[in-house]
Residue, then its C-alpha position, 0 to 999 in steps of 0.5 A: x511522450x514522457x521521459x525520466x532521466x537522472x539530471x545529475x549523471x555525468x555518464x555520457x552513456x546514461x539512458x532515458x526512459x521514455x513512454x510513447x505510443x507504438x503505432x507500428x505494432x498496435x495503434x494507440x498502444x502506450x508502452x515504455x522504451x529506453x533511448x540511448x543518451x549517445x553524447x546527447x545525439x539519442x538513438x534507436x528507442x528499444x522496449x523494456x522488457x515486461x513494459x511493452x507487450x501487446x496485450x497491455x498498455x504501460x505508462x507512468x514509469x517512475x525510477x528509483x534514485x539509483x535507477x535500478x528499480x522501475x515502477x509503472x502502471x499497466x492496464x489491459x489494452x483497449x481501442x481508444x482514439x488518440x486525442x490531439x496526438x496524445x494517448x489518454x490512458x483508461x482508469x487503471x484496472x491492474x497495476x504492476x512493476x518491472x520488479x514487483x516484490x509481491x509484498x504482503x503483511x508479515x507483522x502487526x505491531x501495536x506501539x502503545x504507552x502501556x504494554x501490560x494494559x494493552x495486552x490485557x485489553x486485547x486478550x479480553x476483546x480477542x481472546x487468549x493471546x490477543x490474536x498473536x499480535x506483537x505489542x511493544x512500547x511506542x518508540x520515544x522518536x515517534x512519541x516526540x513527533x506527536x505520534x499517538x499509540x497505533x498499530x503498524x503493519x510490516x510489509x514483507x519485501x525481498x530487499x528492504x533498502x531497494x524497496x524503500x528507495x523505490x517507494x520514495x520515487x513513487x511519493x513516499x517519505x522515509x521516516x529514518x534509516x533502515x534498521x536491523x531487527x532482532x531476527x537478523x533482518x531489516x526494517x524501514x519505516x515510511x509515510x506512504x504517498x497518501x500519508x499513512x505510516x507503514x513499515x517495510x521489513x525483511x520477508x519472514x518464513x512464517x506468516x503473520x500470526x495476528x488474527x487480521x482478516x481485512x486491511x483498510x488504508x484510509x488515504x487522502x490521495x486514492x489515485x496516487x496511493x493505489x498506484x504506489x502500492x499496486x505498482x511497487x508491490x504487485x497488488x491488484x485492484x478488484x471491486x470498487x464500492x461507494x458506501x455513501x456516507x462512509x466513503x468510496x472503497x477500492x478493494x485490492x488483492x495481493x495478486x491477480x489470482x487471489x480474493x480481495x484482502x482489503x480496500x483503500x478508503x478515500x478520506x479526502x475532505x472528510x473532517x476528523x479522519x486521518x491517513x492510517x492503516x486500519x486492521x480488522x480483527x475477526x471476532x465470533x460475535x461482535x456484541x460481546x467484543x464491542x461490550x468489552x471495548x466499552x467496558x474498558x473505556x475504549x471507543x466504539x463507532x457502529x456497528x455497521x452492516x456491509x453489503x455481503x452481510x458482515x458486521x463491522x465496528x471501528x474502535x479505539x483502544x483505551x490508549x487511542x490506537x485504532x482497530x476494527x472488529x469484524x463478525x462473519x455474515x450469518 
């Protein structure tokens, strides 16, 4: 059994969120219940709507600081023998949340030390319009913290403040207050549970314009990071790839009905790697694009051939921001 309550609450009606087996319905099945506080006497445990279904096991509940959001892990129910009375859950195949926002990236923003030079560089490499990317000056506060030029992905959510609070409850760290945007929305920047920086922003009516075709999150804590993003945003884990010297890659989709759109990459213990989102841009031909990066004194690692035949090169632009180029399989 696993419980989470607000220790600072003085409300005698405050309830506890409890994870326990439910042998009356399915032997060994783990579900999430709410137990009334009742002045410390407790009471009848009632199942949480959407977190106690016979087809799935739900566990690892986490509450946001205001107790308004619950995130939890969900996997298809399987027959497993309990060990010493405790249910040992299988490795997560699907993650969900009671109030999933189904977020996806709505903006790709390059924060750099030389906007004009960066725009010229990406137009040379990616073509006119630089894939529709937003290129802005690196904020002074970020530079003061030692942040180099970097690409910042904005995940569109329905309620920025609630999503940020829920992400913090799952291990993320806020990097400043929620701020208004020029378009009348809001944005909050956080460091995710694995150490990468990402923005949570008001969902826009139009999709992101940049030519990003794959989303790679380099993380030092693969299990915690996948649970955080999938639990809060409703992403679904798909195929897991072990690319040997290039690490373990856990692919994911935006939802259960979609194809894979990226992967979480385990970089724990790998020197010279740091947690960050690496966005892959489509190019018609890899060699000319790579040549353009090198001609501008950018850095190139690769090319690499992926299992499906696509070719990939990981690059740093002349100001130091990391990105990747991806060519379709022939």
